[in-house]
PyMOL Python script that loads the backbone (N, CA, C, O; Angstrom):
from pymol import cmd

cmd.read_pdbstr("""\
ATOM      1  N   UNK A   1      30.383  61.227 113.227  1.00  0.00           N
ATOM      2  CA  UNK A   1      29.075  61.218 111.999  1.00  0.00           C
ATOM      3  C   UNK A   1      28.681  61.737 111.084  1.00  0.00           C
ATOM      4  O   UNK A   1      27.605  62.268 111.357  1.00  0.00           O
ATOM      5  N   UNK A   2      29.075  61.946 109.715  1.00  0.00           N
ATOM      6  CA  UNK A   2      28.672  63.093 108.878  1.00  0.00           C
ATOM      7  C   UNK A   2      27.532  62.993 108.473  1.00  0.00           C
ATOM      8  O   UNK A   2      27.264  61.792 108.427  1.00  0.00           O
ATOM      9  N   UNK A   3      26.764  63.549 108.174  1.00  0.00           N
ATOM     10  CA  UNK A   3      25.537  63.858 107.973  1.00  0.00           C
ATOM     11  C   UNK A   3      24.583  63.135 107.126  1.00  0.00           C
ATOM     12  O   UNK A   3      23.356  63.067 107.194  1.00  0.00           O
ATOM     13  N   UNK A   4      25.637  62.478 106.107  1.00  0.00           N
ATOM     14  CA  UNK A   4      25.279  61.348 105.593  1.00  0.00           C
ATOM     15  C   UNK A   4      24.829  59.852 105.839  1.00  0.00           C
ATOM     16  O   UNK A   4      24.003  59.063 105.383  1.00  0.00           O
ATOM     17  N   UNK A   5      25.751  59.884 106.743  1.00  0.00           N
ATOM     18  CA  UNK A   5      25.564  58.296 107.822  1.00  0.00           C
ATOM     19  C   UNK A   5      24.665  59.035 108.973  1.00  0.00           C
ATOM     20  O   UNK A   5      24.698  58.138 109.816  1.00  0.00           O
ATOM     21  N   UNK A   6      24.182  59.680 109.341  1.00  0.00           N
ATOM     22  CA  UNK A   6      23.393  59.927 110.030  1.00  0.00           C
ATOM     23  C   UNK A   6      21.540  59.988 109.376  1.00  0.00           C
ATOM     24  O   UNK A   6      20.825  60.860 108.883  1.00  0.00           O
ATOM     25  N   UNK A   7      21.371  58.379 109.773  1.00  0.00           N
ATOM     26  CA  UNK A   7      20.135  58.042 109.105  1.00  0.00           C
ATOM     27  C   UNK A   7      19.703  57.693 110.017  1.00  0.00           C
ATOM     28  O   UNK A   7      20.051  56.804 110.794  1.00  0.00           O
ATOM     29  N   UNK A   8      18.352  58.813 110.009  1.00  0.00           N
ATOM     30  CA  UNK A   8      16.928  58.304 110.939  1.00  0.00           C
ATOM     31  C   UNK A   8      16.178  57.256 110.836  1.00  0.00           C
ATOM     32  O   UNK A   8      15.674  57.134 109.719  1.00  0.00           O
ATOM     33  N   UNK A   9      15.848  56.236 111.792  1.00  0.00           N
ATOM     34  CA  UNK A   9      15.497  55.041 111.604  1.00  0.00           C
ATOM     35  C   UNK A   9      13.720  55.298 110.820  1.00  0.00           C
ATOM     36  O   UNK A   9      12.916  56.172 111.143  1.00  0.00           O
ATOM     37  N   UNK A  10      13.592  54.533 110.064  1.00  0.00           N
ATOM     38  CA  UNK A  10      12.120  54.478 108.843  1.00  0.00           C
ATOM     39  C   UNK A  10      11.945  56.079 108.529  1.00  0.00           C
ATOM     40  O   UNK A  10      10.879  56.694 108.509  1.00  0.00           O
ATOM     41  N   UNK A  11      13.348  56.635 108.272  1.00  0.00           N
ATOM     42  CA  UNK A  11      13.116  57.888 107.681  1.00  0.00           C
ATOM     43  C   UNK A  11      12.657  57.398 105.879  1.00  0.00           C
ATOM     44  O   UNK A  11      13.138  56.510 105.175  1.00  0.00           O
ATOM     45  N   UNK A  12      12.081  57.924 105.726  1.00  0.00           N
ATOM     46  CA  UNK A  12      11.615  57.624 104.212  1.00  0.00           C
ATOM     47  C   UNK A  12      12.573  58.622 102.957  1.00  0.00           C
ATOM     48  O   UNK A  12      12.786  59.758 103.382  1.00  0.00           O
ATOM     49  N   UNK A  13      13.176  58.347 101.473  1.00  0.00           N
ATOM     50  CA  UNK A  13      13.563  58.825 101.131  1.00  0.00           C
ATOM     51  C   UNK A  13      13.281  60.777 100.756  1.00  0.00           C
ATOM     52  O   UNK A  13      14.209  61.523 100.445  1.00  0.00           O
ATOM     53  N   UNK A  14      12.353  61.062 100.845  1.00  0.00           N
ATOM     54  CA  UNK A  14      11.486  62.350 100.867  1.00  0.00           C
ATOM     55  C   UNK A  14      11.890  63.227 102.158  1.00  0.00           C
ATOM     56  O   UNK A  14      12.252  64.391 102.328  1.00  0.00           O
ATOM     57  N   UNK A  15      11.625  61.979 103.087  1.00  0.00           N
ATOM     58  CA  UNK A  15      12.174  63.019 104.500  1.00  0.00           C
ATOM     59  C   UNK A  15      13.490  63.065 104.852  1.00  0.00           C
ATOM     60  O   UNK A  15      13.911  63.884 105.668  1.00  0.00           O
ATOM     61  N   UNK A  16      14.401  61.991 104.129  1.00  0.00           N
ATOM     62  CA  UNK A  16      15.979  62.418 104.244  1.00  0.00           C
ATOM     63  C   UNK A  16      16.219  63.850 103.528  1.00  0.00           C
ATOM     64  O   UNK A  16      16.861  64.777 104.020  1.00  0.00           O
ATOM     65  N   UNK A  17      15.524  63.846 102.166  1.00  0.00           N
ATOM     66  CA  UNK A  17      15.957  64.434 101.444  1.00  0.00           C
ATOM     67  C   UNK A  17      15.804  66.059 101.921  1.00  0.00           C
ATOM     68  O   UNK A  17      16.754  66.814 101.715  1.00  0.00           O
ATOM     69  N   UNK A  18      14.508  66.583 102.597  1.00  0.00           N
ATOM     70  CA  UNK A  18      13.824  67.286 103.215  1.00  0.00           C
ATOM     71  C   UNK A  18      15.040  67.549 104.580  1.00  0.00           C
ATOM     72  O   UNK A  18      15.535  68.674 104.652  1.00  0.00           O
ATOM     73  N   UNK A  19      15.279  66.954 105.155  1.00  0.00           N
ATOM     74  CA  UNK A  19      15.982  67.132 106.351  1.00  0.00           C
ATOM     75  C   UNK A  19      17.710  67.281 105.786  1.00  0.00           C
ATOM     76  O   UNK A  19      18.620  67.599 106.551  1.00  0.00           O
ATOM     77  N   UNK A  20      17.902  66.979 104.316  1.00  0.00           N
ATOM     78  CA  UNK A  20      19.540  67.230 104.291  1.00  0.00           C
ATOM     79  C   UNK A  20      19.501  68.150 103.155  1.00  0.00           C
ATOM     80  O   UNK A  20      20.636  68.368 102.731  1.00  0.00           O
ATOM     81  N   UNK A  21      18.694  68.684 102.601  1.00  0.00           N
ATOM     82  CA  UNK A  21      18.408  69.725 101.851  1.00  0.00           C
ATOM     83  C   UNK A  21      18.023  70.997 102.301  1.00  0.00           C
ATOM     84  O   UNK A  21      18.381  71.949 101.608  1.00  0.00           O
ATOM     85  N   UNK A  22      17.344  71.222 103.352  1.00  0.00           N
ATOM     86  CA  UNK A  22      17.298  71.964 104.696  1.00  0.00           C
ATOM     87  C   UNK A  22      18.425  72.188 105.471  1.00  0.00           C
ATOM     88  O   UNK A  22      18.585  73.390 105.687  1.00  0.00           O
ATOM     89  N   UNK A  23      19.305  71.435 105.992  1.00  0.00           N
ATOM     90  CA  UNK A  23      20.895  71.631 106.344  1.00  0.00           C
ATOM     91  C   UNK A  23      21.647  72.227 105.299  1.00  0.00           C
ATOM     92  O   UNK A  23      22.220  73.244 105.692  1.00  0.00           O
ATOM     93  N   UNK A  24      21.830  71.979 104.214  1.00  0.00           N
ATOM     94  CA  UNK A  24      23.011  72.054 103.414  1.00  0.00           C
ATOM     95  C   UNK A  24      22.556  73.194 102.808  1.00  0.00           C
ATOM     96  O   UNK A  24      23.441  73.769 102.176  1.00  0.00           O
ATOM     97  N   UNK A  25      21.174  73.869 102.775  1.00  0.00           N
ATOM     98  CA  UNK A  25      20.913  75.203 101.721  1.00  0.00           C
ATOM     99  C   UNK A  25      21.457  76.554 102.923  1.00  0.00           C
ATOM    100  O   UNK A  25      22.078  77.573 102.620  1.00  0.00           O
ATOM    101  N   UNK A  26      20.919  76.080 104.498  1.00  0.00           N
ATOM    102  CA  UNK A  26      21.116  76.961 104.940  1.00  0.00           C
ATOM    103  C   UNK A  26      22.218  77.205 105.302  1.00  0.00           C
ATOM    104  O   UNK A  26      22.382  78.276 105.887  1.00  0.00           O
ATOM    105  N   UNK A  27      23.608  76.129 105.048  1.00  0.00           N
ATOM    106  CA  UNK A  27      24.856  76.434 105.035  1.00  0.00           C
ATOM    107  C   UNK A  27      25.364  76.912 104.011  1.00  0.00           C
ATOM    108  O   UNK A  27      26.422  77.520 104.166  1.00  0.00           O
ATOM    109  N   UNK A  28      24.916  76.825 102.933  1.00  0.00           N
ATOM    110  CA  UNK A  28      25.185  77.528 101.898  1.00  0.00           C
ATOM    111  C   UNK A  28      25.216  78.699 101.634  1.00  0.00           C
ATOM    112  O   UNK A  28      26.174  79.274 101.116  1.00  0.00           O
ATOM    113  N   UNK A  29      23.561  79.487 102.146  1.00  0.00           N
ATOM    114  CA  UNK A  29      23.369  80.720 102.505  1.00  0.00           C
ATOM    115  C   UNK A  29      23.869  81.509 103.280  1.00  0.00           C
ATOM    116  O   UNK A  29      23.972  82.733 103.196  1.00  0.00           O
ATOM    117  N   UNK A  30      24.321  80.532 104.366  1.00  0.00           N
ATOM    118  CA  UNK A  30      25.072  81.266 105.505  1.00  0.00           C
ATOM    119  C   UNK A  30      26.300  81.740 105.073  1.00  0.00           C
ATOM    120  O   UNK A  30      26.875  82.709 105.569  1.00  0.00           O
ATOM    121  N   UNK A  31      26.809  80.896 103.922  1.00  0.00           N
ATOM    122  CA  UNK A  31      28.830  81.474 103.436  1.00  0.00           C
ATOM    123  C   UNK A  31      28.376  82.500 102.515  1.00  0.00           C
ATOM    124  O   UNK A  31      28.913  83.600 102.383  1.00  0.00           O
ATOM    125  N   UNK A  32      27.340  82.074 101.875  1.00  0.00           N
ATOM    126  CA  UNK A  32      27.277  83.283 100.624  1.00  0.00           C
ATOM    127  C   UNK A  32      26.867  84.884 101.739  1.00  0.00           C
ATOM    128  O   UNK A  32      27.017  85.919 101.089  1.00  0.00           O
ATOM    129  N   UNK A  33      26.551  85.043 102.755  1.00  0.00           N
ATOM    130  CA  UNK A  33      26.346  85.852 103.587  1.00  0.00           C
ATOM    131  C   UNK A  33      27.694  86.463 104.356  1.00  0.00           C
ATOM    132  O   UNK A  33      28.004  87.504 104.935  1.00  0.00           O
ATOM    133  N   UNK A  34      28.308  85.184 104.010  1.00  0.00           N
ATOM    134  CA  UNK A  34      29.834  85.854 105.003  1.00  0.00           C
ATOM    135  C   UNK A  34      30.752  86.305 103.705  1.00  0.00           C
ATOM    136  O   UNK A  34      31.627  87.153 103.881  1.00  0.00           O
ATOM    137  N   UNK A  35      30.543  85.733 102.411  1.00  0.00           N
ATOM    138  CA  UNK A  35      31.118  86.583 100.868  1.00  0.00           C
ATOM    139  C   UNK A  35      30.543  87.864 101.288  1.00  0.00           C
ATOM    140  O   UNK A  35      31.312  88.765 101.622  1.00  0.00           O
ATOM    141  N   UNK A  36      29.357  88.033 101.307  1.00  0.00           N
ATOM    142  CA  UNK A  36      28.976  89.376 101.423  1.00  0.00           C
ATOM    143  C   UNK A  36      29.317  90.388 102.286  1.00  0.00           C
ATOM    144  O   UNK A  36      29.032  91.529 101.923  1.00  0.00           O
ATOM    145  N   UNK A  37      30.008  90.193 103.627  1.00  0.00           N
ATOM    146  CA  UNK A  37      30.644  90.732 104.155  1.00  0.00           C
ATOM    147  C   UNK A  37      32.088  91.317 103.956  1.00  0.00           C
ATOM    148  O   UNK A  37      32.763  92.140 104.575  1.00  0.00           O
ATOM    149  N   UNK A  38      32.303  90.445 102.680  1.00  0.00           N
ATOM    150  CA  UNK A  38      33.945  90.836 102.160  1.00  0.00           C
ATOM    151  C   UNK A  38      33.727  92.591 101.694  1.00  0.00           C
ATOM    152  O   UNK A  38      34.644  93.406 101.595  1.00  0.00           O
ATOM    153  N   UNK A  39      32.417  92.828 101.484  1.00  0.00           N
ATOM    154  CA  UNK A  39      31.778  94.441 100.543  1.00  0.00           C
ATOM    155  C   UNK A  39      32.277  95.630 101.872  1.00  0.00           C
ATOM    156  O   UNK A  39      32.344  96.836 101.636  1.00  0.00           O
ATOM    157  N   UNK A  40      32.596  95.033 103.253  1.00  0.00           N
ATOM    158  CA  UNK A  40      33.028  96.405 104.008  1.00  0.00           C
ATOM    159  C   UNK A  40      33.758  96.666 103.572  1.00  0.00           C
ATOM    160  O   UNK A  40      34.332  96.106 102.638  1.00  0.00           O
ATOM    161  N   UNK A  41      34.096  98.005 104.311  1.00  0.00           N
ATOM    162  CA  UNK A  41      35.285  98.720 104.333  1.00  0.00           C
ATOM    163  C   UNK A  41      36.299  98.428 104.571  1.00  0.00           C
ATOM    164  O   UNK A  41      37.151  98.879 103.805  1.00  0.00           O
ATOM    165  N   UNK A  42      36.755  97.594 105.650  1.00  0.00           N
ATOM    166  CA  UNK A  42      37.589  96.620 106.355  1.00  0.00           C
ATOM    167  C   UNK A  42      38.432  96.142 105.194  1.00  0.00           C
ATOM    168  O   UNK A  42      39.523  95.635 105.452  1.00  0.00           O
ATOM    169  N   UNK A  43      37.982  96.270 103.782  1.00  0.00           N
ATOM    170  CA  UNK A  43      38.620  94.938 102.817  1.00  0.00           C
ATOM    171  C   UNK A  43      38.765  95.999 101.809  1.00  0.00           C
ATOM    172  O   UNK A  43      38.096  97.029 101.899  1.00  0.00           O
ATOM    173  N   UNK A  44      39.776  95.763 100.657  1.00  0.00           N
ATOM    174  CA  UNK A  44      39.856  96.175  98.971  1.00  0.00           C
ATOM    175  C   UNK A  44      39.629  95.511  98.609  1.00  0.00           C
ATOM    176  O   UNK A  44      39.947  94.495  99.227  1.00  0.00           O
ATOM    177  N   UNK A  45      38.792  95.268  97.150  1.00  0.00           N
ATOM    178  CA  UNK A  45      38.773  94.368  96.222  1.00  0.00           C
ATOM    179  C   UNK A  45      38.541  95.320  94.719  1.00  0.00           C
ATOM    180  O   UNK A  45      38.306  96.518  94.560  1.00  0.00           O
ATOM    181  N   UNK A  46      38.705  94.316  93.851  1.00  0.00           N
ATOM    182  CA  UNK A  46      38.869  95.007  92.358  1.00  0.00           C
ATOM    183  C   UNK A  46      37.513  94.725  92.084  1.00  0.00           C
ATOM    184  O   UNK A  46      36.958  94.004  92.913  1.00  0.00           O
ATOM    185  N   UNK A  47      36.674  95.218  90.879  1.00  0.00           N
ATOM    186  CA  UNK A  47      35.370  94.939  90.235  1.00  0.00           C
ATOM    187  C   UNK A  47      36.014  93.799  89.415  1.00  0.00           C
ATOM    188  O   UNK A  47      35.195  92.921  89.144  1.00  0.00           O
ATOM    189  N   UNK A  48      36.994  93.624  89.047  1.00  0.00           N
ATOM    190  CA  UNK A  48      37.146  92.481  88.567  1.00  0.00           C
ATOM    191  C   UNK A  48      37.423  90.958  89.225  1.00  0.00           C
ATOM    192  O   UNK A  48      37.297  89.874  88.654  1.00  0.00           O
ATOM    193  N   UNK A  49      37.832  91.219  90.586  1.00  0.00           N
ATOM    194  CA  UNK A  49      37.765  89.823  91.447  1.00  0.00           C
ATOM    195  C   UNK A  49      36.227  90.051  92.128  1.00  0.00           C
ATOM    196  O   UNK A  49      35.848  89.038  92.717  1.00  0.00           O
ATOM    197  N   UNK A  50      35.356  91.077  92.162  1.00  0.00           N
ATOM    198  CA  UNK A  50      33.800  90.512  92.576  1.00  0.00           C
ATOM    199  C   UNK A  50      33.138  90.266  91.436  1.00  0.00           C
ATOM    200  O   UNK A  50      31.953  89.934  91.453  1.00  0.00           O
ATOM    201  N   UNK A  51      33.765  90.389  90.430  1.00  0.00           N
ATOM    202  CA  UNK A  51      32.805  89.907  88.993  1.00  0.00           C
ATOM    203  C   UNK A  51      33.244  88.166  89.213  1.00  0.00           C
ATOM    204  O   UNK A  51      32.420  87.259  89.099  1.00  0.00           O
ATOM    205  N   UNK A  52      34.363  88.010  89.466  1.00  0.00           N
ATOM    206  CA  UNK A  52      35.309  86.819  89.180  1.00  0.00           C
ATOM    207  C   UNK A  52      34.283  85.859  90.430  1.00  0.00           C
ATOM    208  O   UNK A  52      33.970  84.711  90.113  1.00  0.00           O
ATOM    209  N   UNK A  53      33.902  86.316  91.560  1.00  0.00           N
ATOM    210  CA  UNK A  53      33.131  85.382  92.664  1.00  0.00           C
ATOM    211  C   UNK A  53      31.812  85.525  92.383  1.00  0.00           C
ATOM    212  O   UNK A  53      31.235  84.448  92.534  1.00  0.00           O
ATOM    213  N   UNK A  54      31.215  86.253  92.096  1.00  0.00           N
ATOM    214  CA  UNK A  54      29.501  86.626  91.612  1.00  0.00           C
ATOM    215  C   UNK A  54      29.323  85.395  90.313  1.00  0.00           C
ATOM    216  O   UNK A  54      28.348  84.655  90.182  1.00  0.00           O
ATOM    217  N   UNK A  55      30.745  85.434  89.296  1.00  0.00           N
ATOM    218  CA  UNK A  55      30.464  84.378  88.285  1.00  0.00           C
ATOM    219  C   UNK A  55      30.538  82.933  88.912  1.00  0.00           C
ATOM    220  O   UNK A  55      29.947  81.922  88.532  1.00  0.00           O
ATOM    221  N   UNK A  56      31.350  83.076  89.895  1.00  0.00           N
ATOM    222  CA  UNK A  56      31.492  81.488  90.258  1.00  0.00           C
ATOM    223  C   UNK A  56      30.186  80.897  91.202  1.00  0.00           C
ATOM    224  O   UNK A  56      29.625  79.805  91.291  1.00  0.00           O
ATOM    225  N   UNK A  57      30.057  81.927  91.705  1.00  0.00           N
ATOM    226  CA  UNK A  57      28.361  81.679  92.323  1.00  0.00           C
ATOM    227  C   UNK A  57      27.486  81.108  91.423  1.00  0.00           C
ATOM    228  O   UNK A  57      26.943  80.004  91.391  1.00  0.00           O
ATOM    229  N   UNK A  58      27.444  82.354  90.483  1.00  0.00           N
ATOM    230  CA  UNK A  58      26.179  81.765  89.249  1.00  0.00           C
ATOM    231  C   UNK A  58      26.773  80.607  88.687  1.00  0.00           C
ATOM    232  O   UNK A  58      25.903  80.077  87.995  1.00  0.00           O
ATOM    233  N   UNK A  59      27.847  79.935  88.640  1.00  0.00           N
ATOM    234  CA  UNK A  59      27.535  79.198  87.694  1.00  0.00           C
ATOM    235  C   UNK A  59      27.696  77.597  88.516  1.00  0.00           C
ATOM    236  O   UNK A  59      27.738  76.435  88.112  1.00  0.00           O
ATOM    237  N   UNK A  60      27.738  78.057  89.454  1.00  0.00           N
ATOM    238  CA  UNK A  60      27.597  76.713  90.804  1.00  0.00           C
ATOM    239  C   UNK A  60      25.685  76.575  90.973  1.00  0.00           C
ATOM    240  O   UNK A  60      24.962  75.586  91.100  1.00  0.00           O
ATOM    241  N   UNK A  61      25.389  78.010  90.900  1.00  0.00           N
ATOM    242  CA  UNK A  61      23.855  77.790  90.906  1.00  0.00           C
ATOM    243  C   UNK A  61      23.061  76.970  89.438  1.00  0.00           C
ATOM    244  O   UNK A  61      22.176  76.119  89.357  1.00  0.00           O
ATOM    245  N   UNK A  62      23.870  77.707  88.415  1.00  0.00           N
ATOM    246  CA  UNK A  62      23.168  77.097  87.586  1.00  0.00           C
ATOM    247  C   UNK A  62      23.469  75.826  87.302  1.00  0.00           C
ATOM    248  O   UNK A  62      22.543  75.256  86.725  1.00  0.00           O
ATOM    249  N   UNK A  63      24.872  74.853  87.581  1.00  0.00           N
ATOM    250  CA  UNK A  63      24.906  73.799  87.851  1.00  0.00           C
ATOM    251  C   UNK A  63      23.760  73.030  88.774  1.00  0.00           C
ATOM    252  O   UNK A  63      22.964  72.303  88.180  1.00  0.00           O
ATOM    253  N   UNK A  64      23.661  73.168  90.147  1.00  0.00           N
ATOM    254  CA  UNK A  64      22.971  72.742  90.807  1.00  0.00           C
ATOM    255  C   UNK A  64      21.444  72.714  90.106  1.00  0.00           C
ATOM    256  O   UNK A  64      20.869  71.626  90.110  1.00  0.00           O
ATOM    257  N   UNK A  65      20.597  74.159  89.353  1.00  0.00           N
ATOM    258  CA  UNK A  65      19.656  74.398  88.705  1.00  0.00           C
ATOM    259  C   UNK A  65      19.573  72.994  87.492  1.00  0.00           C
ATOM    260  O   UNK A  65      18.529  72.398  87.228  1.00  0.00           O
ATOM    261  N   UNK A  66      20.431  72.801  87.110  1.00  0.00           N
ATOM    262  CA  UNK A  66      20.479  71.953  85.715  1.00  0.00           C
ATOM    263  C   UNK A  66      19.949  70.599  86.661  1.00  0.00           C
ATOM    264  O   UNK A  66      18.860  70.031  86.726  1.00  0.00           O
ATOM    265  N   UNK A  67      20.750  70.463  87.083  1.00  0.00           N
ATOM    266  CA  UNK A  67      20.743  69.153  88.249  1.00  0.00           C
ATOM    267  C   UNK A  67      19.492  68.665  88.399  1.00  0.00           C
ATOM    268  O   UNK A  67      19.050  67.569  88.055  1.00  0.00           O
ATOM    269  N   UNK A  68      18.871  69.714  89.029  1.00  0.00           N
ATOM    270  CA  UNK A  68      17.327  69.359  89.318  1.00  0.00           C
ATOM    271  C   UNK A  68      16.078  69.311  88.463  1.00  0.00           C
ATOM    272  O   UNK A  68      14.995  68.773  88.693  1.00  0.00           O
ATOM    273  N   UNK A  69      16.571  70.127  87.240  1.00  0.00           N
ATOM    274  CA  UNK A  69      15.903  70.066  86.527  1.00  0.00           C
ATOM    275  C   UNK A  69      15.597  69.087  85.680  1.00  0.00           C
ATOM    276  O   UNK A  69      14.421  68.767  85.511  1.00  0.00           O
ATOM    277  N   UNK A  70      16.873  68.318  84.865  1.00  0.00           N
ATOM    278  CA  UNK A  70      16.994  66.981  84.677  1.00  0.00           C
ATOM    279  C   UNK A  70      16.206  66.089  85.142  1.00  0.00           C
ATOM    280  O   UNK A  70      15.562  65.365  84.384  1.00  0.00           O
ATOM    281  N   UNK A  71      16.116  65.980  86.746  1.00  0.00           N
ATOM    282  CA  UNK A  71      15.153  65.176  87.587  1.00  0.00           C
ATOM    283  C   UNK A  71      13.502  65.644  87.340  1.00  0.00           C
ATOM    284  O   UNK A  71      12.678  64.809  86.967  1.00  0.00           O
ATOM    285  N   UNK A  72      13.226  66.718  87.530  1.00  0.00           N
ATOM    286  CA  UNK A  72      12.237  67.156  87.684  1.00  0.00           C
ATOM    287  C   UNK A  72      11.953  68.606  87.393  1.00  0.00           C
ATOM    288  O   UNK A  72      12.644  69.516  87.851  1.00  0.00           O
ATOM    289  N   UNK A  73      11.074  68.756  86.735  1.00  0.00           N
ATOM    290  CA  UNK A  73      11.348  70.340  85.847  1.00  0.00           C
ATOM    291  C   UNK A  73      10.072  71.173  87.253  1.00  0.00           C
ATOM    292  O   UNK A  73       8.924  71.029  87.674  1.00  0.00           O
ATOM    293  N   UNK A  74      11.090  71.889  87.434  1.00  0.00           N
ATOM    294  CA  UNK A  74      10.843  72.511  88.727  1.00  0.00           C
ATOM    295  C   UNK A  74      10.275  74.166  88.593  1.00  0.00           C
ATOM    296  O   UNK A  74      10.269  74.672  87.470  1.00  0.00           O
ATOM    297  N   UNK A  75       9.917  74.777  89.501  1.00  0.00           N
ATOM    298  CA  UNK A  75       9.734  76.351  89.331  1.00  0.00           C
ATOM    299  C   UNK A  75      10.766  77.038  90.287  1.00  0.00           C
ATOM    300  O   UNK A  75      11.581  76.209  90.693  1.00  0.00           O
ATOM    301  N   UNK A  76      10.978  78.301  90.770  1.00  0.00           N
ATOM    302  CA  UNK A  76      12.233  79.147  90.710  1.00  0.00           C
ATOM    303  C   UNK A  76      11.739  79.056  92.418  1.00  0.00           C
ATOM    304  O   UNK A  76      10.575  79.012  92.816  1.00  0.00           O
ATOM    305  N   UNK A  77      12.957  79.044  93.241  1.00  0.00           N
ATOM    306  CA  UNK A  77      12.924  79.032  94.205  1.00  0.00           C
ATOM    307  C   UNK A  77      12.486  80.331  95.052  1.00  0.00           C
ATOM    308  O   UNK A  77      12.650  81.451  94.569  1.00  0.00           O
ATOM    309  N   UNK A  78      11.981  80.166  96.200  1.00  0.00           N
ATOM    310  CA  UNK A  78      11.673  81.398  96.595  1.00  0.00           C
ATOM    311  C   UNK A  78      13.067  81.833  97.397  1.00  0.00           C
ATOM    312  O   UNK A  78      14.069  81.189  97.709  1.00  0.00           O
ATOM    313  N   UNK A  79      12.585  83.528  97.627  1.00  0.00           N
ATOM    314  CA  UNK A  79      13.978  84.081  98.246  1.00  0.00           C
ATOM    315  C   UNK A  79      14.213  83.379  99.866  1.00  0.00           C
ATOM    316  O   UNK A  79      15.281  83.149 100.434  1.00  0.00           O
ATOM    317  N   UNK A  80      13.030  83.183 100.274  1.00  0.00           N
ATOM    318  CA  UNK A  80      13.296  82.436 102.042  1.00  0.00           C
ATOM    319  C   UNK A  80      13.192  80.823 102.025  1.00  0.00           C
ATOM    320  O   UNK A  80      12.193  80.148 101.778  1.00  0.00           O
ATOM    321  N   UNK A  81      14.282  80.460 102.302  1.00  0.00           N
ATOM    322  CA  UNK A  81      14.335  78.841 102.172  1.00  0.00           C
ATOM    323  C   UNK A  81      13.355  78.004 103.040  1.00  0.00           C
ATOM    324  O   UNK A  81      13.427  78.347 104.220  1.00  0.00           O
ATOM    325  N   UNK A  82      12.779  77.362 102.892  1.00  0.00           N
ATOM    326  CA  UNK A  82      12.097  76.018 103.960  1.00  0.00           C
ATOM    327  C   UNK A  82      11.318  74.817 102.994  1.00  0.00           C
ATOM    328  O   UNK A  82      10.988  74.831 101.809  1.00  0.00           O
ATOM    329  N   UNK A  83      11.232  74.151 103.683  1.00  0.00           N
ATOM    330  CA  UNK A  83      10.655  72.856 102.961  1.00  0.00           C
ATOM    331  C   UNK A  83       9.703  72.498 103.806  1.00  0.00           C
ATOM    332  O   UNK A  83       9.014  71.504 103.576  1.00  0.00           O
TER     333      UNK A  83
END
""", "prot")
cmd.dss("prot")
cmd.show_as("cartoon", "prot")
cmd.util.cbc("prot")
cmd.orient("prot")
């Protein structure tokens, strides 16, 4: 069963948001940490490749930020994520 189908009985929209946002944000942060592992001496990359990865990440974060700002004007995210 996918996380969207994993509905908790009696869960409010805010509770569902908190549950899914926490799970998805933790997963995204873990994937970003894994990208960071590519900087070890076990790999070789060009500055252009690094810039392309960082540009894609910045663009994706910008899109998410724009979506949240359209719905609600929110402040900056904390470095340690919890809801």
